[in-house]
Structures are given as C-alpha cells and as structure tokens.
SENUPA-98978 format. One line per field, with one value per residue (C-alpha): residue in one letter; x, y, z. Coordinates in nm, 2 decimals, padded with zeros to 4 digits. Example, Ala and Ser with C-alpha at 12.3 -4.5 7.8 and 13.67 -1.06 7.14 Angstrom:
BEGIN
aa <- (a,s)
u <- (01.23,01.37)
v <- (-00.45,-00.11)
w <- (00.78,00.71)
//
This chain:
BEGIN
aa <- (d,i,i,p,r,s,a,s,s,w,e,y,l,d,r,i,v,r,r,l,r,g,a,e,s,d,g,g,s,l,t,f,t,l,a,l,f,e,a,r,k,a,h,d,r,a,r,s,l,l,a,g,q,g,l,e,p,e,t,w,e,a,l,n,v,a,t,g,a,y,e,a,a,i,e,r,a,e,t,v,q,g,h,c,a,v,y,t,r,a,l,r,q,l,g,e,v,y,a,a,r,q,r,f,q,v,e,r,e,l,e,t,p,f,t,i,p,k,a,m,q,v,y,r,a,m,w,e,v,r,e,g,g,w,e,d,i,g,f,r,g,i,g,r,e,e,f,m,a,a,m,w,r,l,w,e,e,i,q,e,s,s,l,n,a,a,a,f,h,l,s,r,s,i,s,v,p,h,r,a,a,e,q,v,r,k,a,a,g,i,y,a,r,y,l,d,f,f,g,q,y,g,g,y,e,g,r,e,a,v,p,p,s,a,y,f,a,a,y,d,a,a,r,g,y,g,d,a,f,l,a,y,p,g,a,s,p,s,k,t,e,v,g,l,a,v,k,r,y,f,q,a,l,r,l,f,p,f,d,g,e,l,w,s,a,f,r,g,a,l,d,r,q,g,r,g,n,e,y,l,n,r,v,q,w,l,a,g,k,v,a,r,s,r,h,l,d,t,w,i,d,r,n,e,r,g,a,r,r,i,q,t,m,r,r,a,i,s,d,g,l,a,l,m,y,l,g,y,a,d,g,s,g,a,e,e,l,e,t,s,l,e,e,l,h,g,r,h,a,d,a,t,r,r,v,a,e,l,s,r,m,r,e,a,l,v,a,g,e,p,v,g,d,l,a,p,p,a,n,p,t,d,g,p,a,p,p,m,a,n,a,e,p,l,r,l,e,d,v,e,r,r,l,s,e,a,n,f,e,l,a,r,v,d,k,q,v,e,a,r,t,r,a,l,p,l,y,r,s,t,l,e,d,d,a,l,v,r,e,l,a,v,e,r,n,h,p,v,h,e,l,l,r,q,l,s,y,e,n,e,s)
u <- (02.51,02.60,02.86,02.74,02.93,03.03,03.21,03.37,03.74,04.03,04.11,03.75,03.75,04.08,03.96,03.65,03.85,04.09,03.80,03.65,03.97,04.05,03.93,03.66,03.45,03.17,03.30,03.37,03.02,03.02,02.68,02.80,03.13,02.96,02.71,02.99,03.19,02.89,02.84,03.20,03.16,02.85,03.04,03.33,03.08,02.92,03.26,03.36,03.05,03.10,03.45,03.35,03.02,02.95,02.62,02.41,02.09,02.28,02.53,02.26,02.10,02.44,02.49,02.15,02.23,02.55,02.37,02.12,02.39,02.56,02.22,02.19,02.54,02.47,02.14,02.36,02.61,02.58,02.90,03.07,03.33,03.07,02.93,03.29,03.35,03.03,03.05,03.41,03.31,02.96,03.11,03.37,03.09,02.92,03.23,03.28,02.92,02.97,03.29,03.10,02.80,03.04,03.22,02.90,02.69,02.42,02.16,02.02,02.12,02.21,01.94,02.13,02.09,02.46,02.55,02.86,02.72,02.64,02.99,03.12,02.92,03.08,03.43,03.33,03.25,03.59,03.77,03.63,03.81,04.13,04.33,04.20,03.88,03.82,03.74,03.42,03.29,03.37,03.74,03.85,04.18,04.35,04.62,04.63,04.80,04.53,04.26,04.41,04.44,04.06,04.01,04.23,04.04,03.71,03.84,03.98,03.64,03.47,03.71,03.70,03.32,03.30,03.54,03.38,03.03,03.13,03.31,03.00,02.78,03.03,03.03,02.65,02.66,02.82,02.63,02.29,02.33,01.97,02.05,02.40,02.33,02.17,02.45,02.73,02.58,02.54,02.91,03.01,02.80,02.98,03.32,03.22,03.10,03.44,03.63,03.43,03.50,03.87,03.87,03.74,04.00,04.28,04.49,04.80,04.59,04.45,04.78,04.76,04.39,04.39,04.56,04.83,04.61,04.35,04.55,04.58,04.21,04.13,04.33,04.13,03.80,03.90,04.01,03.70,03.47,03.63,03.62,03.26,03.15,03.42,03.53,03.21,02.95,02.60,02.68,02.59,02.74,02.62,02.86,02.87,02.95,03.23,03.37,03.36,03.53,03.81,03.86,03.86,04.12,04.35,04.29,04.39,04.71,04.80,04.75,04.92,05.12,05.28,04.99,05.11,04.76,04.60,04.79,04.63,04.29,04.32,04.42,04.13,03.89,04.01,03.95,03.59,03.56,03.74,04.04,04.30,04.55,04.55,04.69,05.06,04.99,04.77,05.02,05.34,05.28,05.23,05.53,05.75,05.62,05.72,06.06,06.15,06.00,06.24,06.05,06.09,06.46,06.50,06.28,06.47,06.81,06.73,06.59,06.27,05.99,05.84,06.14,06.20,05.85,05.85,06.19,06.08,05.77,05.95,06.21,05.93,05.72,06.03,06.10,05.88,05.85,05.79,05.53,05.35,05.35,05.23,04.90,04.91,04.98,04.80,05.11,05.02,05.25,05.55,05.47,05.43,05.76,05.94,05.80,05.89,06.24,06.29,06.17,06.40,06.70,06.62,06.60,06.92,07.10,06.97,07.07,07.42,07.47,07.35,07.59,07.87,07.79,07.75,08.07,08.25,08.09,08.20,08.56,08.56,08.43,08.69,08.95,08.81,08.64,08.30,08.01,07.66,07.35,07.23,06.97,06.65,06.64,06.39,06.26,06.30,06.43,06.71,06.91,07.07,07.18,07.51,07.55,07.38,07.62,07.46,07.35,07.44,07.75,07.66,07.81,08.00,07.75,07.46,07.64,07.74,07.38,07.25,07.52,07.42,07.05,07.16,07.36,07.07,06.84,07.09,07.12,06.74,06.70,06.99,06.80,06.48,06.66,06.83,06.50,06.31,06.60,06.60,06.22,06.15,06.30,06.16,05.81,05.84,05.94,05.61,05.42,05.57,05.34,05.27,05.25,05.27,04.90,04.79,05.01,04.88,04.52,04.55,04.83,04.70,05.02,05.25,05.52,05.44,05.11,05.31,05.51,05.18,05.07,05.40,05.36,05.01,05.13,05.42,05.16,04.97,05.27)
v <- (-00.45,-00.57,-00.80,-01.02,-00.95,-01.32,-01.29,-00.95,-01.01,-00.82,-01.11,-01.12,-00.74,-00.75,-01.01,-00.80,-00.48,-00.66,-00.79,-00.45,-00.32,-00.62,-00.76,-00.97,-00.67,-00.47,-00.12,-00.13,-00.23,-00.37,-00.53,-00.72,-00.82,-00.97,-01.16,-01.31,-01.39,-01.59,-01.76,-01.87,-02.02,-02.21,-02.33,-02.45,-02.66,-02.81,-02.89,-03.06,-03.28,-03.36,-03.48,-03.68,-03.84,-03.78,-03.66,-03.77,-03.57,-03.37,-03.27,-03.16,-02.95,-02.78,-02.72,-02.56,-02.34,-02.23,-02.16,-01.95,-01.76,-01.68,-01.57,-01.33,-01.20,-01.13,-00.96,-00.71,-00.67,-00.35,-00.37,-00.61,-00.65,-00.80,-01.03,-01.15,-01.23,-01.43,-01.61,-01.71,-01.89,-02.01,-02.17,-02.35,-02.51,-02.60,-02.77,-02.96,-03.09,-03.20,-03.39,-03.55,-03.64,-03.81,-04.00,-04.12,-04.14,-03.92,-03.78,-03.51,-03.16,-02.87,-02.60,-02.28,-01.96,-01.94,-02.06,-02.08,-01.85,-01.58,-01.60,-01.56,-01.24,-01.11,-01.19,-01.01,-00.69,-00.71,-00.77,-00.45,-00.24,-00.45,-00.16,00.08,00.20,-00.10,00.14,00.22,-00.13,-00.15,-00.24,00.07,00.11,-00.19,-00.20,-00.37,-00.68,-00.74,-00.68,-00.93,-01.18,-01.15,-01.21,-01.52,-01.66,-01.62,-01.78,-02.08,-02.14,-02.11,-02.37,-02.61,-02.61,-02.66,-02.95,-03.11,-03.07,-03.22,-03.51,-03.58,-03.61,-03.83,-04.07,-04.07,-04.18,-04.50,-04.56,-04.48,-04.63,-04.56,-04.19,-04.20,-03.99,-03.71,-03.71,-03.71,-03.41,-03.22,-03.28,-03.17,-02.86,-02.76,-02.83,-02.62,-02.33,-02.32,-02.34,-02.05,-01.86,-01.94,-01.84,-01.50,-01.42,-01.67,-01.50,-01.29,-00.98,-01.12,-01.26,-01.07,-01.14,-01.52,-01.76,-02.00,-02.31,-02.19,-02.33,-02.69,-02.67,-02.58,-02.88,-03.09,-02.95,-03.00,-03.35,-03.41,-03.29,-03.53,-03.82,-03.75,-03.84,-04.08,-04.27,-04.30,-04.57,-04.47,-04.13,-04.23,-03.91,-03.75,-03.68,-03.31,-03.41,-03.64,-03.35,-03.12,-03.39,-03.41,-03.03,-03.04,-03.32,-03.11,-02.81,-03.02,-03.12,-02.76,-02.67,-02.98,-03.19,-03.40,-03.64,-03.96,-04.11,-03.80,-03.84,-04.18,-04.04,-03.78,-04.04,-04.26,-03.97,-03.91,-04.28,-04.23,-03.98,-04.21,-03.97,-04.16,-04.12,-03.74,-03.79,-03.72,-03.42,-03.27,-03.31,-03.22,-02.84,-02.88,-03.11,-02.84,-02.59,-02.82,-02.90,-02.53,-02.39,-02.16,-02.19,-02.57,-02.53,-02.32,-02.54,-02.86,-02.69,-02.58,-02.92,-02.76,-02.96,-03.20,-03.16,-03.53,-03.61,-03.30,-03.39,-03.75,-03.64,-03.36,-03.61,-03.84,-03.56,-03.43,-03.77,-03.83,-04.20,-04.19,-03.92,-04.15,-04.43,-04.20,-04.24,-04.59,-04.51,-04.82,-05.02,-05.19,-04.94,-05.08,-05.43,-05.32,-05.13,-05.43,-05.66,-05.43,-05.39,-05.77,-05.78,-05.50,-05.68,-05.98,-05.76,-05.59,-05.92,-06.03,-05.70,-05.72,-06.08,-05.97,-05.67,-05.90,-06.17,-05.91,-05.75,-06.08,-06.14,-05.80,-05.87,-06.20,-06.04,-05.76,-06.04,-06.20,-06.50,-06.60,-06.57,-06.72,-06.56,-06.61,-06.87,-06.73,-06.83,-07.11,-06.88,-06.50,-06.49,-06.74,-06.47,-06.49,-06.83,-06.90,-06.86,-07.13,-07.37,-07.38,-07.02,-06.80,-06.58,-06.23,-05.91,-05.67,-05.38,-05.60,-05.69,-05.33,-05.22,-05.48,-05.39,-05.03,-05.13,-05.36,-05.08,-04.84,-05.10,-05.16,-04.79,-04.75,-05.04,-04.90,-04.58,-04.76,-04.97,-04.67,-04.48,-04.76,-04.83,-04.47,-04.44,-04.75,-04.65,-04.30,-04.44,-04.69,-04.40,-04.22,-04.53,-04.49,-04.39,-04.02,-03.86,-03.51,-03.51,-03.61,-03.36,-03.07,-03.18,-03.15,-02.88,-02.55,-02.38,-02.63,-02.44,-02.63,-02.43,-02.12,-02.30,-02.40,-02.04,-01.94,-02.22,-02.10,-01.75,-01.89,-02.08,-01.76,-01.58)
w <- (00.26,-00.09,00.05,00.35,00.67,00.69,00.37,00.43,00.43,00.28,00.05,-00.08,-00.13,-00.30,-00.55,-00.62,-00.68,-00.91,-01.11,-01.13,-01.29,-01.50,-01.83,-01.67,-01.58,-01.74,-01.76,-01.39,-01.28,-00.92,-00.96,-01.27,-01.10,-00.80,-01.02,-01.23,-00.91,-00.78,-01.11,-01.11,-00.76,-00.88,-01.19,-00.97,-00.76,-01.07,-01.22,-00.90,-00.90,-01.27,-01.20,-00.89,-00.98,-01.35,-01.49,-01.19,-01.09,-00.83,-01.10,-01.34,-01.07,-01.00,-01.37,-01.40,-01.10,-01.26,-01.59,-01.41,-01.23,-01.57,-01.70,-01.40,-01.48,-01.84,-01.76,-01.57,-01.85,-02.04,-02.25,-02.49,-02.22,-01.99,-02.26,-02.33,-01.97,-01.93,-02.26,-02.20,-01.88,-02.00,-02.31,-02.09,-01.90,-02.23,-02.36,-02.03,-02.05,-02.41,-02.31,-02.02,-02.24,-02.48,-02.20,-02.04,-02.36,-02.21,-02.45,-02.22,-02.31,-02.09,-02.12,-02.17,-02.36,-02.43,-02.78,-02.99,-03.26,-03.00,-02.87,-03.22,-03.25,-02.93,-03.07,-03.39,-03.19,-03.03,-03.36,-03.50,-03.23,-03.21,-03.35,-03.09,-02.93,-02.70,-02.42,-02.61,-02.56,-02.19,-02.17,-01.98,-01.81,-01.98,-02.24,-02.58,-02.45,-02.19,-02.45,-02.69,-02.40,-02.35,-02.72,-02.71,-02.41,-02.58,-02.90,-02.72,-02.55,-02.89,-03.04,-02.75,-02.71,-03.09,-03.10,-02.80,-02.94,-03.28,-03.11,-02.90,-03.21,-03.39,-03.09,-03.10,-03.46,-03.35,-03.03,-03.19,-03.54,-03.66,-03.61,-03.76,-04.06,-03.85,-03.60,-03.86,-04.03,-03.70,-03.63,-03.98,-03.94,-03.62,-03.78,-04.08,-03.86,-03.68,-04.01,-04.15,-03.83,-03.86,-04.23,-04.14,-03.87,-03.89,-04.16,-04.12,-04.07,-03.74,-03.61,-03.28,-03.21,-03.27,-03.03,-03.18,-03.08,-03.34,-03.63,-03.49,-03.39,-03.76,-03.87,-03.62,-03.75,-04.12,-04.06,-03.84,-04.12,-04.37,-04.12,-04.05,-04.40,-04.50,-04.19,-03.99,-04.08,-04.16,-04.32,-04.68,-04.81,-05.13,-05.42,-05.30,-04.95,-05.06,-05.26,-04.96,-04.75,-05.00,-04.98,-04.60,-04.59,-04.81,-04.59,-04.29,-04.47,-04.53,-04.17,-04.02,-04.27,-03.99,-03.94,-04.12,-04.14,-04.30,-04.63,-04.68,-04.57,-04.85,-05.11,-05.00,-05.03,-05.39,-05.45,-05.35,-05.63,-05.88,-05.88,-05.68,-05.96,-05.89,-05.54,-05.62,-05.84,-05.57,-05.29,-05.46,-05.43,-05.05,-05.03,-05.19,-04.94,-04.65,-04.80,-04.84,-04.52,-04.34,-04.02,-04.02,-04.09,-03.78,-03.57,-03.66,-03.63,-03.28,-03.18,-03.05,-02.90,-03.16,-03.39,-03.42,-03.56,-03.77,-03.93,-03.99,-04.17,-04.36,-04.50,-04.61,-04.77,-04.95,-05.11,-05.42,-05.37,-05.00,-05.06,-05.30,-05.05,-04.77,-04.94,-04.79,-04.43,-04.31,-04.37,-04.70,-04.87,-04.68,-04.79,-05.15,-05.13,-04.99,-05.26,-05.54,-05.40,-05.40,-05.76,-05.85,-05.69,-05.91,-06.22,-06.13,-06.10,-06.44,-06.60,-06.45,-06.59,-06.93,-06.94,-06.84,-07.10,-07.38,-07.28,-07.31,-07.65,-07.77,-07.66,-07.84,-08.17,-08.14,-08.11,-08.43,-08.27,-08.40,-08.14,-08.16,-08.03,-07.67,-07.60,-07.44,-07.08,-06.99,-06.71,-06.73,-06.37,-06.46,-06.64,-06.98,-07.11,-07.27,-07.65,-07.86,-08.02,-08.37,-08.37,-08.67,-08.58,-08.46,-08.60,-08.38,-08.43,-08.32,-07.99,-07.93,-07.98,-07.74,-07.49,-07.50,-07.44,-07.15,-06.99,-07.02,-06.85,-06.58,-06.51,-06.50,-06.25,-06.05,-06.00,-05.91,-05.65,-05.51,-05.49,-05.31,-05.08,-04.97,-04.96,-04.76,-04.42,-04.47,-04.52,-04.23,-04.00,-04.07,-03.94,-03.59,-03.31,-03.34,-02.99,-03.14,-03.25,-02.90,-02.73,-02.94,-02.88,-02.50,-02.47,-02.60,-02.49,-02.68,-02.87,-03.19,-03.21,-03.27,-03.54,-03.71,-03.71,-03.88,-04.14,-04.21,-04.28,-04.49,-04.71,-04.76,-04.91)
//
C-alpha cells in the first residue's frame, strides 16, 4: 500500500485529497503530494527542535532530514506548480535557519540545493502566465485568486529568506571583525538582488501578483544596503559604493518616508560625498509628494492603523524648516533649533526697541523738536541706546529711512521666530519612539503594507 495501514484514517486521506486538488500539488500527482506531505512533517519536527534547543546536533540532523525530504519531493515534481510548492516551504526553512544562526552566532551553514535565485526563477515562470495559462504549468482546477495566492506565498518566502540572510551577514561583520568587509558585501549583494527582483515585478503592472509586504521589504533592503556600507564598521566603502548607498537610502525614503532616522541617514550619506548642502533640494520633491498624497489624506481622515505616526511625520515633512532638521534626527537638530530660537527672541526684542525709539524720534521731529543720533550700544545685545546729548541733529528723512529699515528687520525676524516656533514641536515629535517600523517588520498582514503599495504607485504616476 502507498499509505501505511497504521496511518489510514479519513482525516489523513482528506488532507491528501485536498492537497492533490490545491495549489500545493504537482498537476495532481499523488506521488509528489505524499512526498511533500512527509517533507512538511520532517520540517515541523526540525522547527520544533530549533525553537526548543537551538542549533544543537540533534537539530542539525533534523534539518538535514527535512532538506532531504524536500529534495525527494522536488525530484518527483514535473511542473512549475510542484517546484513552487517545494521552494515555498524549503525557503521558509532556509530563512528560519539564517535567523537562528544570527541569534546563536553560528557559522555552520545548512547544506541545501534550494537557493533564493532558483526560487526567483520559479516565480518568473509563474509571472509569465499570470494573465492566463497557469494550467499549462501544473495549476489545474484552480482559479486566478488561488494562483495569485501561490505567487504571494513564494514571494514572501523569497523576501524573508533574503532579509534574514542579509541580517545574518551584517551581524557576522560585527562578531567577526577581521571578516567585516567580506560579510558587509555579502549582505549588500543579497539586498541588491532582492531590490533588482522587486524592480522587475513591483510596479503597477504587477499589482496583483506581488504581496503588499513586498514594498516595506524593499524599503528594508534599500535601507539595509545603505547601512551596510555607511553604518557598519569595517566596510571601508569605495567611492562607488558610497554613491550606491546614497541612491539606496533615497529609494528607501521613497518607499517608506515615515522612518524619522532615515532622513538623517540620507543627509549623512550625502555628507560622506561632500554634498550635504544638497540635502534639502534632494528631498523637497519627495516631501511634496507626501504632502499632496490622496491616499495619506484618506488614511489619516479614517484614523486607520498607524495614522498617528504617519500624520506626525507628514506634518514635519511638509514643513520646510522641520524637513531640514529631519536631517539631524539624532537630536542635535532640536538643540540647534532651541538655541537659534533663543537668539531670535533676543534679536526680536532688540528690533522692537529700535522701532519704538525711532518712532518716538520721528514724532519729535514732526513736532519740530531737534533730535540727536542714537549712541551705539556698548553690547549689541543691550539694544539701542538713548540719543547722544551732543550729537548733530537728525533730519526727518534720515529717521524715516532708518525706521523703514528697522520695521523690515522686525518683520523678517518675526517670520523666523514664527517658523522655528512652528518647526520645533514638529521636529521633536519625529524623535518619539517609532513602533510602526517594528510592527511592519514582523506583521506581514499589517494594513499599512497596502498603503505603502498605493503610495508606491502614486509616486510612479
């Protein structure tokens, strides 16, 4: 018998039949379905050991058994459908192992024939028939919605295993300093590969075949690429690598402009190139997109999940001065704003006193009383001194000219005070703890993922 008598139950048979008819099949092959079913059981055992005791010898043995079982399944696969089913699960195991290797700082690799580039080839084959004809590659008896769901599952395992692998190599660049340059470049290569993959399929044309979480994952990869060369010690990036890091940071900002720290990372990257003064010009276009976004209007008006953080960042990004100081999200910008605001208040008081004194002098001259010039203050911060007793009398036109200049200066300082008074609380609010980034990193069904997808399409238009 194909199914052992001890395992012959209606529940078991029902699960087998459902798999034969579902997306995780191989054109209805029973041999493949049974092989994948056994591989999944071996994977579940390995996962249990991994969670319970880490990467101990027994766990490695179980991981190797599961890998062998997946190999046996793919040897029986004759269609793209079968390859999709195996790679979706085998990549999940690969991603889990990378995460565990990072957690326990284990150098040993899992020996597996299943790689991310091969999984991307499977996705590409499915992409080519997304408009129809998926039956020809094994997906028989299922509708478009179920086929797209299979594409989403495969994509999500490609992105998770990519991000976990890159994070592992970045962690090794710190724990093994003498190999930092090598590890950083491995991580950057993995990030770049995912971003190229995303660039091929993540546009509006592929909106049904790409899961919403892909857009935040692309932000994660773009920021990770920039961080690899500019935030991790030991990278010693070349001029070309710094230039690529700058481009990746800006790509990350376009995909997810609500990360308060990313703006300063981008400015710092420009500084590395000696182009820090270009920061404001580079980000103003993006700031305008964020300020005018219809999707953000709707999201905030409905008070959808994450709306508070999104609205906070949007207000700051929409304010020119706060946007400039977002380039200093480490907090030094707030101190600089506070200091400059104190100085402006002093200049405002001086200008107000000067306008008042010149106004009194003008009134006196109009009344026919002689007026001497003002004595220069001993300290510029002391404000204008009273008229000098022995000074030569001033003419009315001189006082009116000076009064006009003083009023202009007062109006200018008024605007500066108003701008900084408005920008300071906006900027401070961006420094608050940002839980949204952490939520999106672990919740692939978070509703903000769909918002990011829509913003990405909006930016394309």
